N, C-alpha and C positions, 0 to 999 in steps of 0.2 A: 407879230407887229404889238400886239399887247404888251406879251413877257418883255420884249425889247425895252421897250418905252419905260414896262414897271421898271426893269432892272435899272436903265438911265435915271430914275427917279429916285429907286432908292438910293444907288450912289450919291446922286447929287444932294438930295436931302440929309441924309444921315451923316456926311460930311459936312455940311453947313451947321448941322443940328452940332456936331461935335464941336467944332470950333467956337460956335455960340456959347457954348454951355460948358467950356473947360474952365471958366472961372469959376463956376458953380463945382465943378467935381474936383477942383484944388481943393476947395474948403471940405467937403464932404470927405476926402481923403485924410486931410488934417484931423477932422473930427472922428472919424472910423480908427485912427490911428492911435487915439489919446483916450478914447472909449471902448466900452465892451471888452471885446475878446483882441482888440486891437488886429484885426484881420478887414482888410479890404475889399476884394472882392470875393467872390464864392466863384466856383467854376463845378456844375452840373452836368451830368451826363442826361442830354435831351433826345428824342426822337424824334428826326428829321427828314427832308423830304426824302420820299419812296422810302420810308422807315428807317432810313441810316441813321446811327448815333453820332453827336457831336458835344460839344463841351459848349454849355451856355454862359456866358457872362452877367454878372448880377453884382451890386452891392452887397456887402456880407449885412445881412441883418437880422441873423439867428444864431443862435449858440453854436459851436462845432459840435459835429456828430448828432446834428438836429434829427436826421433823417432815421437815427436807431433810437430816437425819445419820442415820448408822447404819443401823438398819432401819427407819427413818419411821416408821408408824402401830402399827408392833409393837415391844412392849419386852419385854426379856429380862431373866433374873437377873441382877443385879449389871452393868446397862447404864451406859456411862458416861458416858451424858446426864444421867443422874439425878444430883441434886446429894446432898451429904452429909444435909443437912435433909430433903430431897427424901424418901429412903429412910426413913427414920422414918416422914413423914408417908404414905407409900405403904403401908407395911408395916400401920398403923395404921386405914387408910383414913381419916384425918383429913383429907385430900387434897380427897374427895369432899363435905365437908360443906358448903363454898358451895352445892352445888347447891339448899341449902334456900331458897335466895332463888329458884331456877327454880322449884321446886315453888310457890311463893307467888304467883309471875308465871303458873303455870299452862303453863309450857312441860312441863314433867313432872310426874310423880305420884311416890309414895313407893315403889310397887312398880310394876313393870312392866320389858317388856325393856330392856336396856340402852341408850342413844341412841349410834351409832356415829359414824365419821368417815364420810365416804363413799368411802375405799377401803375399809376393813373393811367397809363393806355392800355396796360391790359383790363382794364375796367370796360373798354368798348366793347361791342360785339365783334364779331370777325368782320362782320360786313363793313362795319364803320373802319375797322384797324386796317384793312386792304383799300381804303380809298381816301381817308383822310388825309393823308401826305402826298395825294397824287398833284397837288402843290405844293409851294414852298411855305411853310410855316410863316412865323410872323410877329413881329415885337408885338402888335396889334392885332385885331380881329372881331368880328360879329360876335364870336363866342367871349371874348373877353369884355367887350360892352355890356352883352344882357347877362353876365357872372361876373361883373363888379365888383360886385357885396357878395360874393362866393362864401366866404370866412363867417360872415352873420348867417347866411344860410343855413350853413351847417351848425353852426350855434344854438339855433334855436330846436335843436332834437332835444330832444326828453331822456327817453331812454334804448333811441336806436343807435347801432353800431355805425359812425361817420362813415367807416370805408361802406359798409352795406348800403348805405344811403346813398353814399356816391354813385355808386355801380348801379344800383336798380334806380335811380333817380335823375340825379345830374348828369351822367354821362350820358343816358340816351338822350336827352334834349340837345345835350350840348354837341354831340354827333349831327344833329339833325341840322343845328344851326348852321356849322361850319361844311356841311354838305348843301346847304342852301346858297352859303358864300358860293361854292365852285360853279355850280348852274348860275349862278347871276354878277358871277364876275365881269368886272369892266374897270376902265379909268374913273369913271362916275364912279363907282361903287366903294373903291379903293380910296379915294379923295373924301367921299361922305362916311367913312367908315372913320379917317382921321380925324376929320371935324367932330364926330361924335364922341371919338374918345377924348378928346381933349374938352368938349362940352360936359360929358359924365365927370370927369376930374373935377371941375369947379361946381356941377350941381348933380352929385351923387345920387338924388333922390328922384333926376328925371326918368320918362320914359319915351323922352322924345324920339329914342332907336325905333320904337314901333311905331310910330308916326310917319318916318320917314321911309321904314322898309313895311309897307301893311301887309306883307305877303310872308311874312316870318313866320317859322310854326308856331302852331297856338301854345302858349304860354303853360305851364304845367302847375296843377293846385299847389304848391309850396311855394308859386310867387306870387299869390294873391293874401 
């Protein structure tokens, strides 16, 4: 019953959101066509439900071939690969909104673990890899909220390789968070995650998520 209800709300809410946001989408499409590299959408292969691959929709925010430039799949604060318009879209998370189409297509849900590129997925332990996508990935999720400022966390590194830091520090905690979601998934949890996503867009420094869900895995030291 939970999954049927979740799919119903996925289709209903994403359809309403697409209709309501269509004027904004038109404006963004025009701006992207006139600036940067004149690319509107970026289609990227991600790992999805039951570890099957699919193409995710995003507004283009980075230079073409960015995966083969700089830090590859890892984006840091003030990354030179991000276009000026892209910085605004990424800061506000507007660049993720085309994924409403992925929701309607059934590739992802509104709430779930974020679908990762193969390289980032490979940073998880085999245990996490075999379990994290036993539920459909999502537009937002508990990991997305806690790691809403992941670029800044990585940018604080001194001499450590960002890829090694991601694998040794970020991915283990992110994996714990997503397994927590699977154990606690419910309509209430999903709606609170949607609320907290909006909340953290408005109040990026807020730690409300740890008060609402007080049994989350303990924050690692790099969060302090």
